[in-house]
C-alpha positions as CSV (number, residue, x, y, z in Angstrom):
1,M,0.0,0.0,0.0
2,N,1.6,3.2,-1.2
3,H,0.6,6.4,0.6
4,A,1.3,9.8,-0.8
5,T,3.8,11.6,1.3
6,P,2.8,15.0,2.5
7,A,5.0,17.9,1.4
8,R,6.1,18.6,5.0
9,T,7.1,15.0,5.6
10,A,8.9,14.8,2.3
11,L,10.8,18.0,3.0
12,S,11.8,16.9,6.5
13,Q,13.0,13.5,5.0
14,L,15.0,15.4,2.4
15,A,16.6,17.6,5.0
16,H,17.4,14.5,7.0
17,I,19.2,13.0,4.0
18,I,21.2,16.1,3.3
19,I,22.3,16.4,7.0
20,V,23.4,12.7,6.8
21,L,25.3,13.3,3.6
22,V,26.9,16.6,4.7
23,L,27.7,15.9,8.4
24,L,27.3,12.3,9.5
25,L,28.6,10.4,6.6
26,P,31.9,12.3,6.4
27,L,32.3,11.9,10.2
28,C,31.8,8.2,10.1
29,S,34.0,7.7,7.1
30,Q,36.7,9.7,8.8
31,A,36.5,7.5,11.8
32,L,36.8,4.4,9.6
33,A,39.7,6.0,7.7
34,F,41.4,6.8,11.0
35,L,41.2,3.2,12.1
36,C,42.6,2.0,8.8
37,S,45.4,4.5,9.1
38,M,46.2,3.2,12.5
39,L,46.5,-0.3,11.0
40,V,48.9,1.1,8.3
41,D,51.0,2.8,11.0
42,S,51.2,-0.3,13.1
43,S,52.2,-2.2,10.0
44,C,55.1,0.2,9.5
45,W,56.2,-0.1,13.1
46,F,56.0,-3.9,13.6
47,S,56.8,-5.3,10.1
48,R,60.1,-6.8,9.1
49,D,61.3,-8.6,6.1
50,L,59.8,-12.1,5.8
51,T,61.3,-15.0,3.9
52,Y,59.2,-17.9,2.8
53,D,60.8,-21.1,1.4
54,A,64.1,-19.2,0.9
55,T,62.9,-18.1,-2.5
56,L,60.2,-15.6,-1.7
57,L,61.2,-12.5,0.2
58,L,58.4,-10.2,1.3
59,S,60.0,-6.9,2.1
60,R,58.8,-4.4,4.7
61,D,57.7,-2.0,1.9
62,T,55.7,-4.7,0.2
63,Q,54.0,-5.5,3.5
64,V,53.1,-1.9,4.0
65,D,51.7,-1.6,0.5
66,L,49.6,-4.8,1.0
67,T,48.3,-3.3,4.3
68,K,47.3,-0.1,2.5
69,W,45.3,-2.1,-0.1
70,F,43.8,-4.2,2.7
71,C,42.8,-1.0,4.5
72,L,41.2,0.3,1.3
73,V,39.1,-2.8,1.0
74,I,38.1,-2.6,4.6
75,F,37.2,1.1,4.2
76,C,35.1,0.4,1.1
77,L,33.2,-2.5,2.8
78,G,32.7,-0.4,5.9
79,V,31.1,2.5,3.9
80,L,29.0,0.0,1.9
81,F,27.8,-1.5,5.2
82,M,26.9,1.9,6.6
83,G,24.9,2.6,3.5
84,S,23.0,-0.6,3.7
85,L,22.2,0.1,7.4
86,Y,21.0,3.5,6.5
87,G,18.9,2.2,3.6
88,K,17.2,-0.4,5.8
89,H,16.4,1.8,8.8
90,A,16.0,5.3,7.6
91,A,12.6,6.8,6.6
92,L,13.4,7.8,3.0
93,P,10.9,9.6,0.7
94,V,8.7,7.4,-1.5
95,R,9.4,9.3,-4.7
96,R,12.6,8.0,-6.3
97,W,13.9,11.3,-7.6
98,L,13.3,12.9,-4.2
99,C,15.0,9.9,-2.4
100,Y,18.0,9.4,-4.7
101,G,18.4,13.0,-6.0
102,P,20.6,14.2,-3.1
103,F,22.7,11.1,-3.4
104,A,23.3,11.7,-7.1
105,A,24.0,15.4,-6.5
106,F,26.7,14.6,-3.9
107,I,28.2,11.9,-6.2
108,G,28.3,14.4,-9.1
109,Y,29.8,17.1,-6.9
110,S,32.6,14.8,-5.6
111,A,33.2,13.4,-9.1
112,V,33.8,16.9,-10.4
113,I,36.1,17.8,-7.5
114,Y,38.0,14.5,-8.1
115,G,38.2,15.3,-11.8
116,L,39.6,18.8,-11.0
117,S,42.1,17.4,-8.6
118,V,43.4,14.9,-11.2
119,G,43.4,17.4,-13.9
120,V,40.7,16.0,-16.2
121,F,38.5,19.2,-16.1
122,G,41.4,21.6,-15.5
123,S,43.5,22.1,-12.5
124,L,42.7,23.3,-9.0
125,K,44.9,24.3,-6.2
126,Q,45.2,22.1,-3.1
127,E,43.6,24.8,-0.9
128,A,40.6,24.9,-3.2
129,I,40.2,21.1,-3.1
130,E,40.4,21.1,0.7
131,A,37.8,23.9,0.9
132,A,35.5,22.1,-1.5
133,L,35.8,18.9,0.6
134,L,35.7,20.6,4.0
135,P,33.7,17.8,5.8
136,F,36.4,15.4,4.8
137,F,39.4,17.6,5.7
138,W,40.3,15.9,8.9
139,R,41.1,12.7,7.0
140,H,43.6,14.7,4.9
141,A,46.1,14.6,7.7
142,F,46.5,10.9,7.1
143,F,46.8,10.8,3.4
144,Y,48.8,14.0,2.5
145,E,47.6,14.1,-1.0
146,P,44.6,16.2,-2.3
147,T,44.0,13.7,-5.2
148,L,43.6,10.9,-2.7
149,L,41.4,13.0,-0.5
150,A,39.0,13.7,-3.5
151,L,39.1,10.0,-4.4
152,M,38.1,8.9,-0.9
153,A,35.3,11.5,-0.8
154,F,34.0,10.2,-4.1
155,L,34.3,6.6,-3.0
156,T,32.5,7.4,0.2
157,Y,29.5,8.8,-1.6
158,V,29.4,6.2,-4.3
159,L,29.6,3.2,-1.9
160,F,27.2,4.7,0.6
161,T,24.7,5.2,-2.2
162,A,25.3,1.7,-3.5
163,G,24.6,0.3,0.1
164,V,21.4,2.3,0.3
165,L,20.3,1.1,-3.1
166,L,21.1,-2.5,-2.3
167,A,19.1,-2.3,1.0
168,R,16.1,-0.5,-0.6
169,F,15.9,-3.0,-3.5
170,R,16.1,-6.0,-1.3
171,R,13.3,-4.8,0.9
172,P,10.5,-3.3,-1.3
173,V,9.0,0.0,-0.2
174,L,5.3,-0.4,0.7
């Protein structure tokens, strides 16, 4: 049974989505990135060269690189999980364009910023990238690269939206 959503309720749900995308999602993804960076730091401190079967040498640099890739996978799965939880438990608007429009807008915004940071659409100074991605700025202390900052913001919005979509399409909206 599909009830028409009153304008006030739809507006409050839209405001809720925007607050989540502007404040809560960057904060949660920063916490997840901080935990991943702690894993990389601990890998740098405690790793040493490992020799397997006297023919395979796994150097310390290789171990740190593998840890970074592992952390990227953990980060992506964590953001996808946050999106699926939000999609299951949040009261989202019934109309699809009203529900998924803010997600698409934030994905587009972060894609343009990433394209500018890489140089696809032109170039942008590091300060401008940091100002454009201000909610994600705290994470920048752990990555030291504006291109990676823009990529992580883009990945955060894309994976969160994918998690919401997966949760919404598994459970039909009544």
